[in-house]
C-alpha positions as CSV (number, residue, x, y, z in Angstrom):
1,X,81.9,12.8,14.5
2,X,84.9,13.1,12.2
3,X,84.0,12.2,8.7
4,X,85.8,10.3,6.0
5,X,83.2,11.0,3.4
6,X,80.6,13.6,2.4
7,X,77.7,14.2,4.8
8,X,74.2,12.9,4.2
9,X,73.1,16.4,3.0
10,X,75.8,16.5,0.4
11,X,75.0,13.0,-0.9
12,X,73.5,13.0,-4.4
13,X,72.8,9.3,-4.8
14,X,69.1,9.7,-4.0
15,X,67.2,9.8,-6.2
16,X,69.9,10.0,-8.9
17,X,73.0,7.9,-8.3
18,X,76.2,9.6,-9.0
19,X,79.7,8.2,-9.7
20,X,80.4,4.8,-10.8
21,X,77.8,3.5,-13.3
22,X,79.6,1.2,-15.7
23,X,77.9,-2.1,-14.8
24,X,74.5,-3.8,-14.6
25,X,72.4,-2.7,-11.8
26,X,69.2,-3.7,-10.0
27,X,66.6,-1.7,-8.0
28,X,67.2,-2.9,-4.5
29,X,63.9,-4.3,-3.3
30,X,61.9,-1.7,-5.3
31,X,63.3,1.1,-3.1
32,X,64.6,3.2,-5.9
33,X,68.2,2.6,-4.8
34,X,70.1,1.3,-7.8
35,X,72.8,-1.1,-6.8
36,X,75.3,-3.3,-8.7
37,X,74.5,-6.9,-9.3
38,X,77.6,-7.9,-7.4
39,X,79.0,-6.4,-4.2
40,X,82.1,-6.8,-2.0
41,X,81.6,-8.5,1.4
42,X,84.1,-7.4,4.0
43,X,83.9,-10.3,6.4
44,X,87.5,-11.5,5.8
45,X,89.0,-8.0,5.5
46,X,89.8,-7.6,9.2
47,X,93.0,-9.7,9.2
48,X,94.3,-8.1,6.0
49,X,97.1,-5.4,6.0
50,X,96.1,-1.9,5.1
51,X,97.7,-2.3,1.7
52,X,96.0,-5.5,1.0
53,X,92.6,-4.1,1.9
54,X,93.2,-1.0,-0.3
55,X,94.1,-3.3,-3.2
56,X,90.9,-5.3,-2.8
57,X,88.8,-2.1,-2.7
58,X,90.5,-0.5,-5.6
59,X,90.1,-3.7,-7.6
60,X,86.4,-3.8,-7.2
61,X,86.0,-0.1,-7.7
62,X,87.9,-0.3,-11.0
63,X,85.3,-2.9,-12.1
64,X,82.4,-0.7,-11.2
65,X,81.5,-2.3,-7.9
66,X,80.5,0.4,-5.4
67,X,78.4,-1.7,-2.9
68,X,80.2,-2.7,0.3
69,X,78.6,-5.1,2.8
70,X,79.9,-5.5,6.3
71,X,78.7,-6.3,9.9
72,X,79.6,-5.4,13.4
73,X,80.4,-9.0,14.2
74,X,83.0,-9.3,11.4
75,X,86.3,-9.3,13.2
76,X,84.5,-7.7,16.2
77,X,84.4,-4.5,14.2
78,X,87.9,-4.8,12.7
79,X,86.6,-5.6,9.2
80,X,84.5,-2.5,9.1
81,X,87.3,-0.3,10.3
82,X,89.7,-1.8,7.8
83,X,87.1,-1.3,5.0
84,X,86.7,2.4,6.0
85,X,90.5,2.9,5.9
86,X,90.7,1.2,2.5
87,X,87.9,3.4,1.1
88,X,89.6,6.5,2.4
89,X,92.9,5.4,0.9
90,X,91.2,4.8,-2.4
91,X,90.0,8.4,-2.4
92,X,86.3,7.6,-2.9
93,X,83.5,10.1,-2.2
94,X,80.6,9.0,0.0
95,X,78.1,9.9,-2.7
96,X,79.7,7.3,-5.0
97,X,79.5,4.3,-2.8
98,X,76.7,2.2,-1.1
99,X,77.4,1.0,2.5
100,X,75.4,-1.8,4.1
101,X,75.9,-3.3,7.5
102,X,74.3,-5.9,9.7
103,X,73.7,-6.2,13.4
104,X,72.1,-8.4,16.0
105,X,74.7,-11.2,16.6
106,X,76.6,-11.3,19.9
107,X,79.5,-13.8,20.3
108,X,81.4,-14.8,23.4
109,X,84.2,-12.5,22.1
110,X,82.1,-9.4,21.4
111,X,80.7,-7.0,20.6
112,X,79.8,-6.4,24.2
113,X,76.0,-5.8,24.6
114,X,74.7,-2.7,26.4
115,X,74.0,-4.9,29.5
116,X,77.6,-5.8,29.6
117,X,76.8,-9.5,29.1
118,X,78.7,-11.4,26.3
119,X,77.0,-13.9,24.0
120,X,76.7,-16.1,22.2
121,X,73.1,-15.0,21.4
122,X,71.1,-13.0,18.9
123,X,69.8,-9.7,20.1
124,X,67.2,-7.4,18.5
125,X,66.4,-5.1,21.3
126,X,65.9,-1.5,20.4
127,X,68.8,-0.4,22.5
128,X,71.2,-2.9,20.9
129,X,70.1,-2.2,17.3
130,X,70.6,1.5,17.7
131,X,74.0,1.0,19.4
132,X,75.0,-1.4,16.6
133,X,74.3,1.2,14.0
134,X,76.0,4.0,15.9
135,X,79.1,1.8,16.4
136,X,79.3,1.0,12.7
137,X,78.9,4.6,11.7
138,X,81.7,5.5,14.0
139,X,83.9,2.8,12.4
140,X,83.0,3.8,8.9
141,X,83.4,7.5,9.8
142,X,80.2,8.5,8.1
143,X,76.8,9.6,9.3
144,X,74.5,7.2,7.6
145,X,74.1,3.7,6.2
146,X,72.4,3.1,2.9
147,X,71.1,-0.3,4.2
148,X,71.0,-2.0,7.6
149,X,70.1,-5.7,7.9
150,X,69.0,-7.8,10.9
151,X,71.8,-10.4,10.7
152,X,70.1,-13.6,12.0
153,X,66.6,-14.2,13.4
154,X,66.3,-13.6,17.1
155,X,63.6,-16.0,18.2
156,X,62.9,-13.7,21.2
157,X,62.5,-10.6,19.1
158,X,59.7,-8.2,19.8
159,X,58.6,-6.9,16.4
160,X,57.3,-3.6,18.0
161,X,60.7,-3.0,19.6
162,X,62.4,-3.5,16.2
163,X,59.9,-1.1,14.6
164,X,60.7,1.5,17.2
165,X,64.4,1.1,16.6
166,X,63.9,1.4,12.8
167,X,61.8,4.5,13.3
168,X,64.4,6.1,15.5
169,X,67.2,5.3,13.0
170,X,65.2,6.5,10.0
171,X,64.1,9.7,11.6
172,X,67.7,10.5,12.6
173,X,68.8,9.9,9.0
174,X,71.2,7.2,10.1
175,X,69.7,4.5,8.0
176,X,68.0,4.9,4.6
177,X,66.8,1.3,3.9
178,X,66.3,-1.8,6.1
179,X,66.3,-5.5,5.4
180,X,67.0,-8.9,7.0
181,X,69.4,-11.8,6.7
182,X,68.7,-15.5,6.9
183,X,64.9,-15.1,7.5
184,X,62.0,-17.1,6.1
185,X,58.7,-15.6,4.8
186,X,56.7,-15.8,8.0
187,X,59.5,-14.1,10.0
188,X,59.5,-11.4,7.4
189,X,55.7,-11.1,7.4
190,X,55.7,-10.8,11.2
191,X,58.2,-8.0,11.1
192,X,56.6,-6.2,8.1
193,X,53.2,-6.2,9.8
194,X,54.5,-3.6,12.3
195,X,57.1,-1.8,10.3
196,X,56.6,1.5,8.5
197,X,59.6,0.8,6.3
198,X,59.6,-1.9,3.5
199,X,62.2,-4.6,4.0
200,X,64.2,-4.4,0.8
201,X,66.7,-7.3,1.0
202,X,67.2,-10.7,2.6
203,X,70.7,-12.0,2.6
204,X,70.7,-15.8,2.1
205,X,73.3,-18.4,1.2
206,X,72.9,-19.4,-2.4
207,X,75.2,-20.7,-5.1
208,X,76.1,-23.6,-7.4
209,X,76.7,-25.9,-4.4
210,X,73.9,-24.4,-2.2
211,X,70.7,-24.6,-4.1
212,X,68.1,-25.5,-1.5
213,X,65.8,-22.7,-2.5
214,X,65.7,-24.0,-6.1
215,X,65.6,-27.7,-5.2
216,X,62.4,-27.5,-3.3
217,X,60.7,-25.8,-6.2
218,X,61.8,-28.4,-8.7
219,X,60.8,-31.3,-6.5
220,X,57.3,-30.2,-5.6
221,X,54.9,-33.1,-4.9
222,X,57.8,-35.6,-4.8
223,X,58.6,-38.0,-2.0
224,X,62.4,-37.5,-2.1
225,X,64.4,-35.4,0.3
226,X,64.8,-32.5,-2.1
227,X,61.1,-31.8,-1.9
228,X,61.5,-30.7,1.7
229,X,61.4,-26.9,1.8
230,X,63.8,-25.7,4.5
231,X,63.3,-22.0,3.6
232,X,59.5,-21.6,3.7
233,X,59.3,-20.8,0.0
234,X,61.6,-17.8,0.4
235,X,62.6,-17.7,-3.3
236,X,59.1,-17.2,-4.9
237,X,58.1,-15.1,-1.8
238,X,60.9,-12.7,-2.5
239,X,59.9,-12.4,-6.2
240,X,56.3,-11.7,-5.2
241,X,57.3,-9.1,-2.7
242,X,60.0,-7.5,-4.9
243,X,62.5,-8.2,-2.2
244,X,66.1,-8.6,-3.3
245,X,67.9,-11.8,-2.3
246,X,71.6,-11.1,-1.6
247,X,73.5,-14.4,-2.1
248,X,76.2,-14.8,0.5
249,X,79.1,-17.4,0.3
250,X,78.3,-18.1,-3.3
251,X,81.5,-20.2,-3.7
252,X,81.1,-22.4,-0.6
253,X,79.9,-25.9,-0.4
254,X,78.2,-26.7,2.8
255,X,78.2,-23.7,5.1
256,X,81.9,-22.9,5.5
257,X,83.5,-26.2,4.4
258,X,85.5,-24.7,1.5
259,X,85.3,-23.5,-2.1
260,X,84.2,-25.8,-4.9
261,X,86.3,-24.1,-7.6
262,X,89.3,-26.2,-8.5
263,X,88.5,-28.5,-5.7
264,X,89.3,-32.2,-6.4
265,X,86.1,-33.2,-4.6
266,X,84.1,-31.8,-7.5
267,X,85.7,-32.9,-10.8
268,X,82.6,-33.1,-12.9
269,X,81.4,-29.7,-11.8
270,X,84.7,-28.0,-12.5
271,X,84.9,-29.7,-15.9
272,X,81.4,-28.4,-16.8
273,X,82.2,-24.9,-15.5
274,X,85.4,-24.8,-17.6
275,X,83.5,-26.0,-20.7
276,X,80.9,-23.3,-20.4
277,X,83.5,-20.7,-19.5
278,X,85.4,-21.5,-22.7
279,X,82.2,-20.9,-24.7
280,X,81.6,-17.5,-23.1
281,X,85.3,-16.4,-23.0
282,X,84.9,-16.3,-19.3
283,X,86.3,-18.3,-16.3
284,X,84.9,-20.8,-13.8
285,X,84.6,-18.1,-11.2
286,X,82.7,-15.9,-13.7
287,X,80.3,-18.7,-14.7
288,X,79.6,-19.5,-11.0
289,X,78.5,-15.9,-10.6
290,X,76.5,-16.0,-13.9
291,X,74.7,-19.1,-12.5
292,X,73.2,-16.9,-9.7
293,X,72.5,-13.8,-11.8
294,X,70.8,-15.8,-14.6
295,X,68.0,-16.7,-12.2
296,X,65.0,-14.3,-12.8
297,X,64.8,-13.3,-9.2
298,X,67.3,-10.5,-9.8
299,X,69.6,-11.5,-7.0
300,X,72.7,-9.6,-5.9
301,X,75.9,-11.6,-5.3
302,X,78.0,-10.8,-2.3
303,X,81.7,-11.7,-3.1
304,X,83.8,-12.4,0.0
305,X,87.1,-13.1,-1.8
306,X,90.1,-11.0,-0.7
307,X,92.1,-12.1,-3.8
308,X,92.1,-9.3,-6.5
309,X,92.6,-11.7,-9.4
310,X,89.7,-13.9,-8.3
311,X,87.5,-10.9,-7.7
312,X,88.1,-9.7,-11.2
313,X,87.1,-13.0,-12.7
314,X,84.0,-13.2,-10.5
315,X,82.9,-9.7,-11.3
316,X,83.2,-10.3,-15.0
317,X,80.6,-13.1,-14.6
318,X,77.9,-10.4,-14.4
319,X,78.2,-9.9,-18.2
320,X,77.6,-13.6,-19.0
321,X,74.0,-14.7,-19.8
322,X,73.7,-18.5,-19.6
323,X,71.2,-20.4,-21.7
324,X,68.6,-22.5,-20.1
325,X,70.5,-25.7,-20.9
326,X,73.8,-24.3,-19.6
327,X,72.1,-23.3,-16.3
328,X,70.6,-26.8,-15.9
329,X,73.9,-28.5,-17.0
330,X,75.7,-26.7,-14.1
331,X,72.9,-27.7,-11.7
332,X,73.3,-31.3,-12.8
333,X,77.1,-31.2,-12.6
334,X,76.8,-30.0,-9.0
335,X,75.1,-33.4,-8.1
336,X,71.4,-32.4,-8.6
337,X,68.7,-34.0,-10.7
338,X,65.2,-33.5,-11.9
339,X,62.2,-35.6,-10.8
């Protein structure tokens, strides 16, 4: 395989992390891998020009962000390829970055499964998971991923088959750490019962306008709709298991309905964010990130913006520590309440 980066044997990130270290970090799921509290998600990178992608990558690198999240389904592989090109153009060394990808989703447009049958479906067969990793390594032009996540739960999954895939990938040195995305505690427990590897991360939607994990905890023993736990107690579970929650689409309301920042639908929220931003010499984007990072679960925020100026504001939010009252004021301004 042609390589864009240093080989695994040359990598010095484990156990000491080299390179960029000028920002707050967390220990990813207790694995010993130190990662920044914010990361760049490459989902929207596939339709950017090479120059635009390079500018995005160089912007986050200049702010100390060296964690990059992608998936084989993003742009049917184009986002990953574009990310690889931008990293090469930026001149980074493999030892100085953390690469995470996800697999297991098949759409009706691709990627094509090993049986030649298009989706849509979720697919966690051993054959497909290994092929997914190999394809991502080829796109990234490297020989290992720091983290590989199961993208969305396949209800037909065979845990032992997933375990065999993970063992093969781990033994070959192709994946260092494993995790999941959009899974509840019982799904994780089922997997963990047969895995030799600890699942270190769970990527879940969370943000100012998507607080279901918090709502259920605040409304315990209440009869209102917010007391309904749609996630199986995933937030306290993750804290108990030392499993890092990676917050995806932190600026979305709904699933993919749009951003809440400077949105006329949310005047009270934007007013409150600006008020708190002024106090902290920050921005609304920064305060929205701080809202997530202030929670004691030690989450990591996945930023999907492809606008350098917005990314800069978002990343700067890592340095803001909100007070208890400020956190709750944002929660209330987003339309929530206390019982």
